[in-house]
Structure formats: structure tokens, C-alpha cells
PQR file of N, CA, C, O and H, with PARSE charges and radii, in Angstrom:
ATOM      1  N   MET A   1      61.058  53.234  78.109 -0.4000 1.5000
ATOM      2  CA  MET A   1      59.513  53.807  78.233 -0.0000 2.0000
ATOM      3  C   MET A   1      58.632  52.654  77.982  0.5500 1.7000
ATOM      4  O   MET A   1      57.924  52.539  76.981 -0.5500 1.4000
ATOM      5  N   LYS A   2      58.718  51.787  78.969 -0.4000 1.5000
ATOM      6  CA  LYS A   2      57.806  50.383  78.750 -0.0000 2.0000
ATOM      7  C   LYS A   2      56.260  50.733  79.018  0.5500 1.7000
ATOM      8  O   LYS A   2      55.396  49.945  78.633 -0.5500 1.4000
ATOM      9  H   LYS A   2      59.293  51.881  79.782  0.4000 1.0000
ATOM     10  N   LYS A   3      55.917  51.934  79.688 -0.4000 1.5000
ATOM     11  CA  LYS A   3      54.622  52.154  79.760 -0.0000 2.0000
ATOM     12  C   LYS A   3      53.943  52.834  78.581  0.5500 1.7000
ATOM     13  O   LYS A   3      52.731  52.727  78.391 -0.5500 1.4000
ATOM     14  H   LYS A   3      56.619  52.575  80.001  0.4000 1.0000
ATOM     15  N   LEU A   4      54.736  53.522  77.809 -0.4000 1.5000
ATOM     16  CA  LEU A   4      54.401  54.313  76.636 -0.0000 2.0000
ATOM     17  C   LEU A   4      53.281  53.491  75.817  0.5500 1.7000
ATOM     18  O   LEU A   4      52.132  53.888  75.618 -0.5500 1.4000
ATOM     19  H   LEU A   4      55.720  53.609  77.963  0.4000 1.0000
ATOM     20  N   LYS A   5      53.817  52.305  75.392 -0.4000 1.5000
ATOM     21  CA  LYS A   5      52.709  51.606  74.614 -0.0000 2.0000
ATOM     22  C   LYS A   5      51.378  51.307  75.266  0.5500 1.7000
ATOM     23  O   LYS A   5      50.340  51.493  74.631 -0.5500 1.4000
ATOM     24  H   LYS A   5      54.749  51.983  75.554  0.4000 1.0000
ATOM     25  N   GLN A   6      51.363  50.859  76.487 -0.4000 1.5000
ATOM     26  CA  GLN A   6      50.217  50.617  77.276 -0.0000 2.0000
ATOM     27  C   GLN A   6      49.280  51.847  77.362  0.5500 1.7000
ATOM     28  O   GLN A   6      48.083  51.764  77.087 -0.5500 1.4000
ATOM     29  H   GLN A   6      52.207  50.708  77.003  0.4000 1.0000
ATOM     30  N   ILE A   7      49.871  52.970  77.748 -0.4000 1.5000
ATOM     31  CA  ILE A   7      49.253  54.143  77.982 -0.0000 2.0000
ATOM     32  C   ILE A   7      48.542  54.639  76.461  0.5500 1.7000
ATOM     33  O   ILE A   7      47.343  54.911  76.391 -0.5500 1.4000
ATOM     34  H   ILE A   7      50.844  53.037  77.970  0.4000 1.0000
ATOM     35  N   ARG A   8      49.364  54.702  75.406 -0.4000 1.5000
ATOM     36  CA  ARG A   8      49.004  55.074  74.194 -0.0000 2.0000
ATOM     37  C   ARG A   8      47.828  54.011  73.581  0.5500 1.7000
ATOM     38  O   ARG A   8      47.003  54.498  72.808 -0.5500 1.4000
ATOM     39  H   ARG A   8      50.337  54.481  75.463  0.4000 1.0000
ATOM     40  N   LYS A   9      47.747  52.695  73.886 -0.4000 1.5000
ATOM     41  CA  LYS A   9      46.769  51.932  73.488 -0.0000 2.0000
ATOM     42  C   LYS A   9      45.586  52.082  74.259  0.5500 1.7000
ATOM     43  O   LYS A   9      44.480  51.828  73.781 -0.5500 1.4000
ATOM     44  H   LYS A   9      48.417  52.300  74.514  0.4000 1.0000
ATOM     45  N   SER A  10      45.771  52.527  75.565 -0.4000 1.5000
ATOM     46  CA  SER A  10      44.586  52.759  76.513 -0.0000 2.0000
ATOM     47  C   SER A  10      43.681  54.191  75.919  0.5500 1.7000
ATOM     48  O   SER A  10      42.475  54.381  76.077 -0.5500 1.4000
ATOM     49  H   SER A  10      46.669  52.733  75.954  0.4000 1.0000
ATOM     50  N   LYS A  11      44.618  55.057  75.235 -0.4000 1.5000
ATOM     51  CA  LYS A  11      43.948  56.367  74.808 -0.0000 2.0000
ATOM     52  C   LYS A  11      43.426  55.984  73.263  0.5500 1.7000
ATOM     53  O   LYS A  11      42.867  56.862  72.606 -0.5500 1.4000
ATOM     54  H   LYS A  11      45.598  54.902  75.106  0.4000 1.0000
ATOM     55  N   GLY A  12      43.587  54.903  72.812 -0.4000 1.5000
ATOM     56  CA  GLY A  12      43.078  54.496  71.354 -0.0000 2.0000
ATOM     57  C   GLY A  12      43.956  55.055  70.285  0.5500 1.7000
ATOM     58  O   GLY A  12      43.435  55.269  69.190 -0.5500 1.4000
ATOM     59  H   GLY A  12      44.041  54.190  73.346  0.4000 1.0000
ATOM     60  N   LEU A  13      45.165  55.308  70.453 -0.4000 1.5000
ATOM     61  CA  LEU A  13      45.986  55.959  69.583 -0.0000 2.0000
ATOM     62  C   LEU A  13      46.940  54.900  68.905  0.5500 1.7000
ATOM     63  O   LEU A  13      47.440  53.983  69.556 -0.5500 1.4000
ATOM     64  H   LEU A  13      45.588  55.134  71.342  0.4000 1.0000
ATOM     65  N   THR A  14      47.158  55.081  67.576 -0.4000 1.5000
ATOM     66  CA  THR A  14      48.233  54.273  66.924 -0.0000 2.0000
ATOM     67  C   THR A  14      49.549  54.894  67.127  0.5500 1.7000
ATOM     68  O   THR A  14      49.570  56.018  67.630 -0.5500 1.4000
ATOM     69  H   THR A  14      46.752  55.826  67.046  0.4000 1.0000
ATOM     70  N   MET A  15      50.753  54.260  66.775 -0.4000 1.5000
ATOM     71  CA  MET A  15      52.003  55.058  66.882 -0.0000 2.0000
ATOM     72  C   MET A  15      51.963  56.044  65.794  0.5500 1.7000
ATOM     73  O   MET A  15      52.590  57.090  65.959 -0.5500 1.4000
ATOM     74  H   MET A  15      50.736  53.347  66.367  0.4000 1.0000
ATOM     75  N   LYS A  16      51.333  55.859  64.742 -0.4000 1.5000
ATOM     76  CA  LYS A  16      51.571  56.923  63.690 -0.0000 2.0000
ATOM     77  C   LYS A  16      50.680  58.164  64.094  0.5500 1.7000
ATOM     78  O   LYS A  16      51.028  59.272  63.687 -0.5500 1.4000
ATOM     79  H   LYS A  16      50.823  55.009  64.608  0.4000 1.0000
ATOM     80  N   GLU A  17      49.545  58.034  64.875 -0.4000 1.5000
ATOM     81  CA  GLU A  17      48.640  59.036  65.235 -0.0000 2.0000
ATOM     82  C   GLU A  17      49.274  59.803  66.352  0.5500 1.7000
ATOM     83  O   GLU A  17      49.267  61.034  66.392 -0.5500 1.4000
ATOM     84  H   GLU A  17      49.261  57.133  65.205  0.4000 1.0000
ATOM     85  N   LEU A  18      49.833  59.022  67.273 -0.4000 1.5000
ATOM     86  CA  LEU A  18      50.565  59.805  68.354 -0.0000 2.0000
ATOM     87  C   LEU A  18      51.723  60.554  67.944  0.5500 1.7000
ATOM     88  O   LEU A  18      51.959  61.672  68.400 -0.5500 1.4000
ATOM     89  H   LEU A  18      49.839  58.023  67.240  0.4000 1.0000
ATOM     90  N   GLY A  19      52.570  59.884  66.961 -0.4000 1.5000
ATOM     91  CA  GLY A  19      53.573  60.577  66.502 -0.0000 2.0000
ATOM     92  C   GLY A  19      53.398  61.911  65.621  0.5500 1.7000
ATOM     93  O   GLY A  19      54.252  62.798  65.631 -0.5500 1.4000
ATOM     94  H   GLY A  19      52.378  58.976  66.590  0.4000 1.0000
ATOM     95  N   LYS A  20      52.102  61.983  64.784 -0.4000 1.5000
ATOM     96  CA  LYS A  20      51.647  62.999  64.107 -0.0000 2.0000
ATOM     97  C   LYS A  20      51.207  64.135  65.045  0.5500 1.7000
ATOM     98  O   LYS A  20      51.324  65.327  64.758 -0.5500 1.4000
ATOM     99  H   LYS A  20      51.409  61.263  64.777  0.4000 1.0000
ATOM    100  N   ILE A  21      50.745  63.711  66.068 -0.4000 1.5000
ATOM    101  CA  ILE A  21      50.408  64.821  67.242 -0.0000 2.0000
ATOM    102  C   ILE A  21      51.462  65.530  67.860  0.5500 1.7000
ATOM    103  O   ILE A  21      51.369  66.733  68.107 -0.5500 1.4000
ATOM    104  H   ILE A  21      50.650  62.743  66.301  0.4000 1.0000
ATOM    105  N   ILE A  22      52.461  64.850  68.123 -0.4000 1.5000
ATOM    106  CA  ILE A  22      53.632  65.447  68.778 -0.0000 2.0000
ATOM    107  C   ILE A  22      54.953  65.845  67.703  0.5500 1.7000
ATOM    108  O   ILE A  22      55.971  66.406  68.107 -0.5500 1.4000
ATOM    109  H   ILE A  22      52.536  63.874  67.922  0.4000 1.0000
ATOM    110  N   GLY A  23      54.764  65.513  66.517 -0.4000 1.5000
ATOM    111  CA  GLY A  23      55.611  65.913  65.346 -0.0000 2.0000
ATOM    112  C   GLY A  23      56.769  65.079  65.140  0.5500 1.7000
ATOM    113  O   GLY A  23      57.848  65.508  64.734 -0.5500 1.4000
ATOM    114  H   GLY A  23      53.936  65.057  66.188  0.4000 1.0000
ATOM    115  N   VAL A  24      56.493  63.740  65.462 -0.4000 1.5000
ATOM    116  CA  VAL A  24      57.608  62.740  64.944 -0.0000 2.0000
ATOM    117  C   VAL A  24      56.853  61.741  64.216  0.5500 1.7000
ATOM    118  O   VAL A  24      55.630  61.849  64.116 -0.5500 1.4000
ATOM    119  H   VAL A  24      55.615  63.391  65.793  0.4000 1.0000
ATOM    120  N   THR A  25      57.565  60.665  63.641 -0.4000 1.5000
ATOM    121  CA  THR A  25      57.064  59.578  62.971 -0.0000 2.0000
ATOM    122  C   THR A  25      56.532  58.410  63.851  0.5500 1.7000
ATOM    123  O   THR A  25      56.923  58.239  65.006 -0.5500 1.4000
ATOM    124  H   THR A  25      58.558  60.577  63.723  0.4000 1.0000
ATOM    125  N   GLY A  26      55.643  57.638  63.250 -0.4000 1.5000
ATOM    126  CA  GLY A  26      55.184  56.458  64.001 -0.0000 2.0000
ATOM    127  C   GLY A  26      56.456  55.412  64.378  0.5500 1.7000
ATOM    128  O   GLY A  26      56.484  54.670  65.359 -0.5500 1.4000
ATOM    129  H   GLY A  26      55.326  57.776  62.312  0.4000 1.0000
ATOM    130  N   LEU A  27      57.465  55.540  63.383 -0.4000 1.5000
ATOM    131  CA  LEU A  27      58.775  54.709  63.682 -0.0000 2.0000
ATOM    132  C   LEU A  27      59.584  55.272  64.833  0.5500 1.7000
ATOM    133  O   LEU A  27      60.289  54.547  65.535 -0.5500 1.4000
ATOM    134  H   LEU A  27      57.442  56.143  62.585  0.4000 1.0000
ATOM    135  N   THR A  28      59.460  56.663  65.023 -0.4000 1.5000
ATOM    136  CA  THR A  28      60.161  57.142  66.331 -0.0000 2.0000
ATOM    137  C   THR A  28      59.407  56.723  67.541  0.5500 1.7000
ATOM    138  O   THR A  28      60.024  56.468  68.576 -0.5500 1.4000
ATOM    139  H   THR A  28      58.887  57.252  64.453  0.4000 1.0000
ATOM    140  N   ILE A  29      58.114  56.635  67.480 -0.4000 1.5000
ATOM    141  CA  ILE A  29      57.283  56.286  68.585 -0.0000 2.0000
ATOM    142  C   ILE A  29      57.537  54.685  69.106  0.5500 1.7000
ATOM    143  O   ILE A  29      57.580  54.257  70.260 -0.5500 1.4000
ATOM    144  H   ILE A  29      57.613  56.841  66.640  0.4000 1.0000
ATOM    145  N   TYR A  30      57.677  54.018  67.908 -0.4000 1.5000
ATOM    146  CA  TYR A  30      58.098  52.654  68.147 -0.0000 2.0000
ATOM    147  C   TYR A  30      59.441  52.527  68.873  0.5500 1.7000
ATOM    148  O   TYR A  30      59.560  51.800  69.859 -0.5500 1.4000
ATOM    149  H   TYR A  30      57.643  54.366  66.971  0.4000 1.0000
ATOM    150  N   ARG A  31      60.474  53.265  68.356 -0.4000 1.5000
ATOM    151  CA  ARG A  31      61.630  53.270  69.015 -0.0000 2.0000
ATOM    152  C   ARG A  31      61.540  53.652  70.470  0.5500 1.7000
ATOM    153  O   ARG A  31      62.159  53.017  71.324 -0.5500 1.4000
ATOM    154  H   ARG A  31      60.377  53.855  67.554  0.4000 1.0000
ATOM    155  N   TYR A  32      60.804  54.647  70.749 -0.4000 1.5000
ATOM    156  CA  TYR A  32      60.783  54.922  72.216 -0.0000 2.0000
ATOM    157  C   TYR A  32      59.994  53.755  72.921  0.5500 1.7000
ATOM    158  O   TYR A  32      60.377  53.404  74.037 -0.5500 1.4000
ATOM    159  H   TYR A  32      60.301  55.163  70.055  0.4000 1.0000
ATOM    160  N   GLU A  33      58.909  53.132  72.330 -0.4000 1.5000
ATOM    161  CA  GLU A  33      58.389  52.012  73.076 -0.0000 2.0000
ATOM    162  C   GLU A  33      59.253  50.817  73.201  0.5500 1.7000
ATOM    163  O   GLU A  33      59.171  50.017  74.132 -0.5500 1.4000
ATOM    164  H   GLU A  33      58.598  53.418  71.423  0.4000 1.0000
ATOM    165  N   ALA A  34      60.096  50.738  72.204 -0.4000 1.5000
ATOM    166  CA  ALA A  34      60.971  49.498  72.290 -0.0000 2.0000
ATOM    167  C   ALA A  34      62.170  49.843  73.164  0.5500 1.7000
ATOM    168  O   ALA A  34      62.931  48.905  73.401 -0.5500 1.4000
ATOM    169  H   ALA A  34      60.163  51.388  71.447  0.4000 1.0000
ATOM    170  N   GLY A  35      62.444  50.953  73.647 -0.4000 1.5000
ATOM    171  CA  GLY A  35      63.514  51.360  74.382 -0.0000 2.0000
ATOM    172  C   GLY A  35      64.890  51.436  73.474  0.5500 1.7000
ATOM    173  O   GLY A  35      66.008  51.171  73.916 -0.5500 1.4000
ATOM    174  H   GLY A  35      61.825  51.715  73.454  0.4000 1.0000
ATOM    175  N   ILE A  36      64.664  51.758  72.417 -0.4000 1.5000
ATOM    176  CA  ILE A  36      65.948  51.776  71.349 -0.0000 2.0000
ATOM    177  C   ILE A  36      66.294  53.350  71.566  0.5500 1.7000
ATOM    178  O   ILE A  36      67.450  53.755  71.691 -0.5500 1.4000
ATOM    179  H   ILE A  36      63.756  51.974  72.059  0.4000 1.0000
ATOM    180  N   ARG A  37      65.275  54.089  71.592 -0.4000 1.5000
ATOM    181  CA  ARG A  37      65.570  55.582  71.646 -0.0000 2.0000
ATOM    182  C   ARG A  37      64.813  56.114  72.924  0.5500 1.7000
ATOM    183  O   ARG A  37      63.964  55.463  73.533 -0.5500 1.4000
ATOM    184  H   ARG A  37      64.336  53.760  71.491  0.4000 1.0000
ATOM    185  N   LYS A  38      65.238  57.394  73.248 -0.4000 1.5000
ATOM    186  CA  LYS A  38      64.610  58.188  74.492 -0.0000 2.0000
ATOM    187  C   LYS A  38      64.363  59.534  73.989  0.5500 1.7000
ATOM    188  O   LYS A  38      65.200  60.176  73.355 -0.5500 1.4000
ATOM    189  H   LYS A  38      65.928  57.923  72.753  0.4000 1.0000
ATOM    190  N   PRO A  39      63.211  59.940  74.280 -0.5600 1.5000
ATOM    191  CA  PRO A  39      62.689  61.468  73.737  0.2800 2.0000
ATOM    192  C   PRO A  39      63.687  62.554  74.517  0.5500 1.7000
ATOM    193  O   PRO A  39      64.258  62.298  75.577 -0.5500 1.4000
ATOM    194  N   ASN A  40      63.778  63.672  73.876 -0.4000 1.5000
ATOM    195  CA  ASN A  40      64.362  64.680  74.697 -0.0000 2.0000
ATOM    196  C   ASN A  40      63.276  65.219  75.648  0.5500 1.7000
ATOM    197  O   ASN A  40      62.142  64.741  75.607 -0.5500 1.4000
ATOM    198  H   ASN A  40      63.314  63.881  73.015  0.4000 1.0000
ATOM    199  N   ILE A  41      63.586  66.150  76.457 -0.4000 1.5000
ATOM    200  CA  ILE A  41      62.911  66.614  77.489 -0.0000 2.0000
ATOM    201  C   ILE A  41      61.622  67.248  76.941  0.5500 1.7000
ATOM    202  O   ILE A  41      60.559  67.025  77.519 -0.5500 1.4000
ATOM    203  H   ILE A  41      64.507  66.538  76.490  0.4000 1.0000
ATOM    204  N   ASP A  42      61.676  68.051  75.819 -0.4000 1.5000
ATOM    205  CA  ASP A  42      60.581  68.638  75.203 -0.0000 2.0000
ATOM    206  C   ASP A  42      59.414  67.677  74.689  0.5500 1.7000
ATOM    207  O   ASP A  42      58.224  67.821  74.965 -0.5500 1.4000
ATOM    208  H   ASP A  42      62.540  68.232  75.350  0.4000 1.0000
ATOM    209  N   LEU A  43      60.032  66.547  73.794 -0.4000 1.5000
ATOM    210  CA  LEU A  43      59.125  65.668  73.414 -0.0000 2.0000
ATOM    211  C   LEU A  43      58.428  64.712  74.581  0.5500 1.7000
ATOM    212  O   LEU A  43      57.281  64.269  74.523 -0.5500 1.4000
ATOM    213  H   LEU A  43      60.999  66.430  73.569  0.4000 1.0000
ATOM    214  N   ALA A  44      59.214  64.534  75.465 -0.4000 1.5000
ATOM    215  CA  ALA A  44      58.663  63.699  76.774 -0.0000 2.0000
ATOM    216  C   ALA A  44      57.443  64.573  77.376  0.5500 1.7000
ATOM    217  O   ALA A  44      56.428  64.029  77.811 -0.5500 1.4000
ATOM    218  H   ALA A  44      60.146  64.894  75.513  0.4000 1.0000
ATOM    219  N   ILE A  45      57.605  65.795  77.366 -0.4000 1.5000
ATOM    220  CA  ILE A  45      56.549  66.761  77.905 -0.0000 2.0000
ATOM    221  C   ILE A  45      55.463  66.723  76.951  0.5500 1.7000
ATOM    222  O   ILE A  45      54.305  66.670  77.364 -0.5500 1.4000
ATOM    223  H   ILE A  45      58.429  66.237  77.013  0.4000 1.0000
ATOM    224  N   LYS A  46      55.714  66.745  75.759 -0.4000 1.5000
ATOM    225  CA  LYS A  46      54.576  66.778  74.778 -0.0000 2.0000
ATOM    226  C   LYS A  46      53.912  65.501  74.926  0.5500 1.7000
ATOM    227  O   LYS A  46      52.727  65.589  75.248 -0.5500 1.4000
ATOM    228  H   LYS A  46      56.655  66.788  75.423  0.4000 1.0000
ATOM    229  N   LEU A  47      54.411  64.258  74.762 -0.4000 1.5000
ATOM    230  CA  LEU A  47      54.009  62.963  74.983 -0.0000 2.0000
ATOM    231  C   LEU A  47      53.154  62.899  76.361  0.5500 1.7000
ATOM    232  O   LEU A  47      52.054  62.346  76.348 -0.5500 1.4000
ATOM    233  H   LEU A  47      55.374  64.186  74.501  0.4000 1.0000
ATOM    234  N   ALA A  48      53.608  63.399  77.399 -0.4000 1.5000
ATOM    235  CA  ALA A  48      52.898  63.352  78.652 -0.0000 2.0000
ATOM    236  C   ALA A  48      51.785  64.080  78.461  0.5500 1.7000
ATOM    237  O   ALA A  48      50.724  63.577  78.832 -0.5500 1.4000
ATOM    238  H   ALA A  48      54.501  63.848  77.410  0.4000 1.0000
ATOM    239  N   GLU A  49      51.773  65.361  77.871 -0.4000 1.5000
ATOM    240  CA  GLU A  49      50.534  66.395  77.891 -0.0000 2.0000
ATOM    241  C   GLU A  49      49.458  65.554  76.910  0.5500 1.7000
ATOM    242  O   GLU A  49      48.297  65.404  77.291 -0.5500 1.4000
ATOM    243  H   GLU A  49      52.634  65.770  77.570  0.4000 1.0000
ATOM    244  N   THR A  50      49.876  65.063  75.738 -0.4000 1.5000
ATOM    245  CA  THR A  50      49.129  64.345  74.967 -0.0000 2.0000
ATOM    246  C   THR A  50      48.308  63.306  75.577  0.5500 1.7000
ATOM    247  O   THR A  50      47.081  63.219  75.529 -0.5500 1.4000
ATOM    248  H   THR A  50      50.820  65.185  75.429  0.4000 1.0000
ATOM    249  N   LEU A  51      49.205  62.465  76.206 -0.4000 1.5000
ATOM    250  CA  LEU A  51      48.439  61.210  76.872 -0.0000 2.0000
ATOM    251  C   LEU A  51      47.824  61.579  78.221  0.5500 1.7000
ATOM    252  O   LEU A  51      47.263  60.716  78.895 -0.5500 1.4000
ATOM    253  H   LEU A  51      50.201  62.536  76.246  0.4000 1.0000
ATOM    254  N   GLU A  52      47.912  62.721  78.583 -0.4000 1.5000
ATOM    255  CA  GLU A  52      47.391  63.196  79.988 -0.0000 2.0000
ATOM    256  C   GLU A  52      47.750  62.406  81.212  0.5500 1.7000
ATOM    257  O   GLU A  52      46.943  62.017  82.057 -0.5500 1.4000
ATOM    258  H   GLU A  52      48.368  63.422  78.035  0.4000 1.0000
ATOM    259  N   VAL A  53      49.121  62.199  81.216 -0.4000 1.5000
ATOM    260  CA  VAL A  53      49.811  61.527  82.429 -0.0000 2.0000
ATOM    261  C   VAL A  53      50.975  62.308  82.814  0.5500 1.7000
ATOM    262  O   VAL A  53      51.444  63.146  82.044 -0.5500 1.4000
ATOM    263  H   VAL A  53      49.776  62.515  80.530  0.4000 1.0000
ATOM    264  N   PRO A  54      51.468  62.079  83.970 -0.5600 1.5000
ATOM    265  CA  PRO A  54      52.777  62.887  84.188  0.2800 2.0000
ATOM    266  C   PRO A  54      53.924  62.329  83.516  0.5500 1.7000
ATOM    267  O   PRO A  54      53.892  61.198  83.030 -0.5500 1.4000
ATOM    268  N   VAL A  55      54.959  63.095  83.471 -0.4000 1.5000
ATOM    269  CA  VAL A  55      56.101  62.725  82.738 -0.0000 2.0000
ATOM    270  C   VAL A  55      56.667  61.537  83.304  0.5500 1.7000
ATOM    271  O   VAL A  55      56.971  60.598  82.569 -0.5500 1.4000
ATOM    272  H   VAL A  55      54.984  64.013  83.867  0.4000 1.0000
ATOM    273  N   LYS A  56      56.848  61.489  84.635 -0.4000 1.5000
ATOM    274  CA  LYS A  56      57.474  60.407  85.374 -0.0000 2.0000
ATOM    275  C   LYS A  56      56.835  59.010  85.030  0.5500 1.7000
ATOM    276  O   LYS A  56      57.481  57.962  85.034 -0.5500 1.4000
ATOM    277  H   LYS A  56      56.601  62.252  85.232  0.4000 1.0000
ATOM    278  N   GLU A  57      55.632  59.100  84.764 -0.4000 1.5000
ATOM    279  CA  GLU A  57      54.772  57.868  84.414 -0.0000 2.0000
ATOM    280  C   GLU A  57      55.275  57.080  83.212  0.5500 1.7000
ATOM    281  O   GLU A  57      55.296  55.850  83.172 -0.5500 1.4000
ATOM    282  H   GLU A  57      55.108  59.952  84.761  0.4000 1.0000
ATOM    283  N   LEU A  58      55.671  57.876  82.252 -0.4000 1.5000
ATOM    284  CA  LEU A  58      56.180  57.215  80.935 -0.0000 2.0000
ATOM    285  C   LEU A  58      57.527  56.591  81.085  0.5500 1.7000
ATOM    286  O   LEU A  58      58.070  55.890  80.231 -0.5500 1.4000
ATOM    287  H   LEU A  58      55.653  58.875  82.285  0.4000 1.0000
ATOM    288  N   PHE A  59      58.066  56.945  82.371 -0.4000 1.5000
ATOM    289  CA  PHE A  59      59.646  56.234  82.530 -0.0000 2.0000
ATOM    290  C   PHE A  59      59.467  55.321  83.572  0.5500 1.7000
ATOM    291  O   PHE A  59      60.472  54.756  84.002 -0.5500 1.4000
ATOM    292  H   PHE A  59      57.625  57.515  83.064  0.4000 1.0000
ATOM    293  N   THR A  60      58.221  55.034  84.127 -0.4000 1.5000
ATOM    294  CA  THR A  60      58.029  54.017  85.082 -0.0000 2.0000
ATOM    295  C   THR A  60      57.741  52.578  84.443  0.5500 1.7000
ATOM    296  O   THR A  60      56.937  52.402  83.528 -0.5500 1.4000
ATOM    297  H   THR A  60      57.404  55.493  83.778  0.4000 1.0000
ATOM    298  N   ASP A  61      58.546  51.520  85.079 -0.4000 1.5000
ATOM    299  CA  ASP A  61      58.293  50.329  84.504 -0.0000 2.0000
ATOM    300  C   ASP A  61      56.828  49.797  84.975  0.5500 1.7000
ATOM    301  O   ASP A  61      56.213  50.119  85.991 -0.5500 1.4000
ATOM    302  H   ASP A  61      59.199  51.663  85.822  0.4000 1.0000
ATOM    303  N   ILE A  62      56.454  48.913  83.973 -0.4000 1.5000
ATOM    304  CA  ILE A  62      54.913  48.452  84.163 -0.0000 2.0000
ATOM    305  C   ILE A  62      55.005  47.434  85.451  0.5500 1.7000
ATOM    306  O   ILE A  62      55.897  46.594  85.565 -0.5500 1.4000
ATOM    307  H   ILE A  62      56.954  48.651  83.147  0.4000 1.0000
ATOM    308  N   GLN A  63      54.028  47.619  86.331 -0.4000 1.5000
ATOM    309  CA  GLN A  63      53.845  46.968  87.392 -0.0000 2.0000
ATOM    310  C   GLN A  63      53.282  45.325  87.118  0.5500 1.7000
ATOM    311  O   GLN A  63      52.484  45.221  86.187 -0.5500 1.4000
ATOM    312  H   GLN A  63      53.303  48.302  86.239  0.4000 1.0000
ATOM    313  N   SER A  64      53.544  44.399  87.657 -0.4000 1.5000
ATOM    314  CA  SER A  64      53.292  43.191  87.353 -0.0000 2.0000
ATOM    315  C   SER A  64      51.980  42.816  88.024  0.5500 1.7000
ATOM    316  O   SER A  64      51.515  41.685  87.881 -0.5500 1.4000
ATOM    317  H   SER A  64      54.193  44.483  88.413  0.4000 1.0000
TER
END
């Protein structure tokens, strides 16, 4: 989820704030951003809705 960090920052949210909104910890958001873990489909949908982007955009690599 390489774009998650970029999108989150563009919305002015910290990892902790985003985590609180979707019901996980800031550490969990860090793990998603770092590629250590992937969210289940329900959390991926919550992330996308919160960040106002399509789910597939969260899983797309950052364009150079």
C-alpha cells in the first residue's frame, strides 16, 4: 500500500488519527504503509471511504 502514506498526508491526517477513524492503532496504519501487513477487505473499504479514493488506488504503486 505504497500510496496510502501519500494519500493520508494529502488529507492532513496522522497515522494515529486515521487509525482512530477506522478503528485500528496508528501502528497498524504504519504497518500498512510499510507493506508489513495488508488490511482485510472491510478495513480497505473503510480506508478508501475515509480518504475518499477508490479502493484500488490504495493498492496502486506510486507513479514516478
